[in-house]
Each structure stands twice: as structure tokens, then as C-alpha cells.
N, C-alpha and C positions, 0 to 999 in steps of 0.2 A: 368411582369407576373401577380403579384397580382392585378395590376390596371385593367388588362383584365378580371380577375375574377369578380371584382366589377362591371365592365361595363356589363359583361354577366348577372350578377344578375339583374341589372337595366333593361337590354333589355327584361328580362322575367317579367318586371313590378313588381319586388320585390324591395322595398327600403332597402338598407343595413342599419343595425343598429349596435349598439356597439358590440353585440354578433358576428355578421358577421366579423367585423374587429378584434375582439379578436381571432377568429379562425385563421385568416390570420397571425396575429402576432405570435400566438402560433406555427403555422406551420413553419414560417421562423426561429423562435428561435430554434426549434427542429433540423433544418438542419444547424444551426450555422450561419445563415445570419442575424446577430444582427443589422448591420447598416441598412439593408433593413427594418427590423422590426421597427427600430426607424423612418425611413422615412414614413412608413405607419401611425405611430402615429401622425407624423407632418401633414400628408395629410388628416387625418380624419376630421379635422375642415372644409376643403374645401368641404367635402361631407355632411356637416351639422351634423356631429356626434362628440360628445366629448368623449375622452378616460375616462374610469373609473378606479377604484382601481385594477380590474382584469387585465386590459390592462397593467398598469405599473408593477404590480407584475410579470406578465409573462416575460416582458423584463428584469426586475431586476434579476429574476431567471435564465434567459438565460445567462446573464453576469456572475452571480455567478457560474454557472456550468462550464463556460469556465475557471474559476480559474485565477491564475496569478495576481500579484499586480495591474497592469494597468487596467485589466478587473474589478477587485473588486472596484476600485475607480470610475470607470465608473458607476457601479451599484449604488454606493453611490450618485453620481451626479444625477442619474435618480430620486432618492428619493427626492432630493432638488427640481428638476424640477417639480415633482409630487405635492409637497407642494405649490410651486409657482403658479401652475395651479389650486390651491384650491381643489385638490383631497386629501382627508385625508387618510394617510397610516393606515393600520389595523395590527392586530397581525401577519397575514401571511406575510405582507411586512417586518416587523422587524425580524421575524423568518428566512426568506430567507436570509437576510443580515447577521444576526448573524451566521447562519450555514456556509454561504460562507466565511466569515472572519475567522471563526474557522478552516475550512477545509484548508484555505490558510495559516494557522499558525499565523495569525495576531490577537492575543488575545486582544491587546490593542484597536484595532478598534472595535472588537466584543463587548467589555465591554462598549464602548462609545455608540454604537447602543442600547445596553440593557438599559443603563441609560436614553437615550433619549426616549425609549419606555415607561419606568416608568414615566418620566416627562409628557408624553402625556396622562397619566392615563390609559394606556392599560395594561391589566393583563398578565404577563408571564405565559405560560402554560408548560406542560411537554416537548413539543418539544423545547421550548426556553431553558429550564434548561438542557435538554439532550445535546444540541449542545454545550453549555458552559462547562458543566462537561466533555464531551469528549475532548473538546479543551484543558482544563486545565490538564487532564490526559495525553494527548499526549505531553504536555509541561512539564510533570513531576511535576506539581504543585498540588500534591495530597492533602495536607492539605486544600488548597483553594477549591479543588473539593469537599471534604467532607463537608466543611463549606457551600458550595452552596447547597449541598444535604440537609443539616439541615435547611437552609433558605427556601428551597423548601417545606419541611415538615411544617415549621412554617407558611408559607403563604397559607397552605391548598391544595397544589398541591402534589398529591401522586406520588412518583417515580414509574416507571415501570421496567420491566426486562431490557430494553435498558439502563436505568440509571445505574443499577447495573452491567451490562456487561461492560460498560465504566469504572466504578470504579475498578472492579475486574481486568480488563485488565491492567489498570494503575499500580495497586499494583504488579501484576505478573511481569510486565516488569522491575520493580525495585527489583525483587526477594523478595518482602515482602509477602511471601506466607501465613504466619499466619494471617495477616490483610486481605488478599484476601479471605481466608477461612472463616473468621468471616463475611465478607460481603456476601459470598455465603450462609452461614447459616441464615443471616439476611433477605435474600430474602423470605425465607419460613415464618419467623416471620411476615413479612409484607403481607403475604397471596399471594405472587407471586410464579409462577412456573418457576424455572430455565429452559432455553431452551438449544438446542445443542451448541449454541455459548458459553453460560455460562460454561457448562461442558467442552467443548473443551479447553477453555482458561485455566481453572484450571488444567485439565489433562496435558496440554502442560507444564505448570509451574512445576508441580511435576516431569514430565519426565526430564525436563532440569536440575533439581537439583538432579536427580538420585533416587527419592523416588518412585520407580515403583509400590510398593505395594499399596500406596495410590491412584495412578493413575488408577490402575486396579479395586480397590474398587469403584472409581467414575464411571468407565465404567459400572460396574455391576449395580450401582445405577441408571444410565441412563436407562438401560433396564427395571428395576423394575418400573420406572416412565413412561414407554411407549415411551421413547425417543430413537430412534434407532441411534446407532453410525454411523457417515458417514465416508467418506474417510479421512477427516481432523482428526477425532478422531483416526482412525487407524494409520495415518501417525505420529501423536504425539507419540503414544505408540511404533511404530516400531522404530522411531528415538531414543526414550529413551532406548529401548533394545539394539540397535546398539551402543549407547554411552557406555553401560556397557560391550560391546564386545560379547553380546549373539546374534549372527547373526542367529543361528538356530531357536531360539525362535521367532525372528523377521520374519523369513521365514514362520514359522507355523502360525503366525498372518496374514500374507499375504494370506495364503491358507484359513484361517478362514474368512477373509474379502471377498475373491472371492466366497466362499461357500454361503455367505449371499447375493450374487448378486451385490456386489460392485466391480467396476473396479479399478485396480491400476492406478494411474495417474503418471505424470512425477515426481512429488515430491517424490512419493514412490520409484521410480527407482533411483532418485538422492541420496536418503537416503542410499539405499543398496549399490550403487556404492561407495559412500563416506566411508561407513563402511568397505567394502572389501579392498579398497585402504589403509585405515588405518591399516588393518591387514596384509598388504603386499601381497594382493591377486589381484593385478591390472589386471592380465590376465583373472581371473574369472569375474572381473568387466567389462572388455572390451566385454565379450560375451553378456552382457546385452544390449549393444548398438543395436545389431541385433534384440534382443527381443523387444526393444522399438519400432523399425520400424514395426515389425510384428503386434504389437497391435494397430497400427495406430497413434502412437505418434511421435513427432520429438524431438530429443535431443536438449537441450538448451545450451547456453554458460556455464552455471553451470555444466551441465553433462560433456561436453568435458574438461573444465578446471579442474574439479575434477579428471578425469581420467589421464590427463596430469600430475597433481600434484602427483598422485599415482605412476606413472612410474618414475617421477623425484626423489621421495623419495627412490625408489628402485635402483636409479642410471641408469635406462634404458632410456637414453636420446633419442636413436634412436626410440624407441616405442612412446615416448612422442611427437617427431616431426612428426611421422606418424599419430598420433591422430590429430595434428593440420592440417596436409595436408587433412585428411579425413573431418574434420570440414569445411574447406574452400571449398572443393569440393561440400559439401552438402549445401553451401550457407551461412555459418556463418563465417564472417571475424574475425580474432583474435582481441581481445580487450585488454585493459590495464592489466586485470587480467591474460590473457593468457601469455602475455610477462613477467609479474612479476614471474609467475610460472616457465617459461622456463629459464629466466635469473638466478633465484635463483638455479634452477636445475643444470645449467652449472657451476655456481660458486662453488657449493658444490662438484662438481667433479674436481675442479681446472682448468676448461676450461674457463679462464677469457677472453681470446681474443674472443672466440665464444660468450660469454655472452655480451661483448662489441659490437659485430656485431649485436646481437639481439636488444640491446639498441638503436643503430643507426637506425635499421630497423623500430623500433617502432616510433621513432621521425620522420622518413621520411614519415611514413604513417599518420602523423598528429595526433597521439595519445599523449595525455598529461600525463606525469608521475604523479603518485599520491604519497601519503606519503609512501606507501609500497615500491614503486620503489626506492624512496630515501633511505629508510632504508636498502634495499637489497644491493644497490650500496655502501652505506657507510660501512655496516658491512661485506659484502662478497668480496668487491673489494678494496675500499680505505684503510680500516684498515689492509689489507694484502699487502699494498704497491703498488697496481695497480691503476693508475690514468686513468679513462676511457676517451677515445677520444669521445667527444660528439659534435663534429662539431660546436664549438663556443658557445654552450649553457652554461650559467653560472651555472653549476651544484653545485659548492661549495656554491654559494649563496642560491640555492634552498634547499640544505641539511641543512644549518645552520638555516633556518627559521622555 
């Protein structure tokens, strides 16, 4: 197809140039046809056109966006091919690779690319540092991330709000809220304006540790700064109130959110369903399923599994099985979590034979037991003297590992 495009261009007495080919390569990469894009680059020479840095960067970016280890190493091999063809990589080339490796969780490879970039005399910019800092934070290497932020400042590259968002998120995930708050305050000292992501990250962290007062103060601060809370902000606050058992306050917050023109999303509903189930109000939670459909949303596995778990905790196994039947009628097949919930529910009621039947059904469907499955079977079945019949599966070996 691309060849026909080039021929059509020539038929119109227009000679294709490197920009023409770059457009074709970019188009193929966008639709995931990376091998075809590579073929175009190979064939460019036969048309008397040599690929440039943009050509190679486009293909490297295509492979990086595909993710997965094999694709990332293919992207790296294109860099080597590029150099062999005497096309000099630029800052964009290295930034694409660093971001790709960091996103793929391969920090070691990202650092090697960063070192190579420096050896080539290319100056790292804010995009380079942000990719590495985010990668380090995702890998919980917070001291190293702060060190890189300091190195960034020392090299004359000013951190931006994206830099601080990555750091704040990293510290919040480790429940190091004091340090996260210091970074939040530091953004202003650096002359930066925290955005909705900055606020939401910190609000969520305060809500998760139950300091609702501070979370609400931050929400007010957002409004004062002209940053309007979004659905994510409200969901964090609603979840925090639900954790404290204040479902009424959570419902008022939903009303406030809707009054401000924001639509509740599936996350909002899942939070309320979970809260009601924890309060022993699974029947009330079940009514929300119909409401979810009415507002044009579709319940997820999380929605159904949460409701099943609620019924199981109340000992209402029939209702739990009815939820599973409804879920499957609506096109969602039971997953490992579904079976874990049901197996545990039947075990808690002393119905070990039925639990064993569910276990076998799970295996027959090709679902692989996870750690939770093993723990439920060990604690709720085997420690009570019931040895599950698992059709030749070496369950004892799995449990002991």
C-alpha cells in the first residue's frame, strides 16, 4: 500500500523526499505496523532518499510504545543500526529510549542509555530527568530519585511540576506523607504551581491514612488557587469518608460533585458498593447495580466481585451465586478473584464439599490459582482436616512454595 502511495506521488511528477517517507513511516507506526515501517526505511535508498534522525526516531518511538522486553530491545537495536548508517542520534532519540525502558520497568537499561547520551556530549533535559525520576519512584528507589533531582538542579535543568508529581507520588505510595508534603511545599518555593494531579495525589494519601481534615483543607486550597477538583479528587475524598464508615457524608459529597456538573464514574460506584458491603448492607449495594446501568456505565469485575464478597461475608451464599450468574449473563466471565471470594464464602459456612467443587470448576475453566487461592485452601480447608480433591494437581507443592 505504501509503495502505491509513493508511485502515485511520482505519477503526479512530485519526487518523494525524506519528509514524504517520514510521513509514511509515522503512519505505519501509529497503526502498529512496525515491520512494514522498517521495510519502508530499508527501501528508501532504492528511491534515492536516505533516512534521517526523524525517520529513525519515529520507528524507535513506535517500538517503545509497544512496550514489552522484546520490543524495547528491538528499539535499542534500531539505535545501533542508526549509528552504523552514520545518522547521529539526538536528545529526542535518547529520551524516547530512556522513557521506554523506564515505562517497561527496566531501569538498568534506561541508565545505560542515559550514560551513553552523556558520553556522546548530549545534554539531558527536563524530559530525560523526569523519565528517570518517575522510573526510580515506581521502583521505590526514592533516595536515588531525590539524588537525581539534585543532580538535575546542579546541572542547570529546572525541575517542573511533572518532576515533583513523580516524587510526591513515590513518597505517598510508601506512606511517607511528611516527606511528600515537604515536596509539595517545595514546588511553590521553586516558583511552580501544583496542578490537579499534585493535589489529587496528596489528597488520596491523606485519605488513605485517615487524615480527612488535611485532605479537605487541600481541596479548599485547590479552589482558592483556581484549580477545580475533578472526579478523581472527589473519589479520593469519598473513599476516605467510606473508610471511616461515614457513608452519609460520602453520599453528600457525591451530591456536591453532581451539583458542580461532574458525573459519578464506575470508581465512585465501586467505592460506595464496597463501603455498603463492609457495613453489612449488601442488599442496598445490589440496588446500585441497576443505577450503574441507568447512567450508561457497565459494572466491572471489581463491582461484581465486591458485591459477591459482601454477600459471602453476610453468609448469603445464594445471593452471591446469583450475582455471579448475573455477571456472566452480562458478558463477564468469573475470574480468579470471583472464585477466591466464593470458595472462601463456602468454607466460612462449613460447606467444604461445595468449595471443593468450585475449586475444580475454576481449574477446569483454565484459571490459575493465585496466592490468595492457596491461602484460602490451606487455612479454610486443609487446616480443618479437609483435603481438597483437585484432580491430580500438586496442591501441597503449590501451597508450600
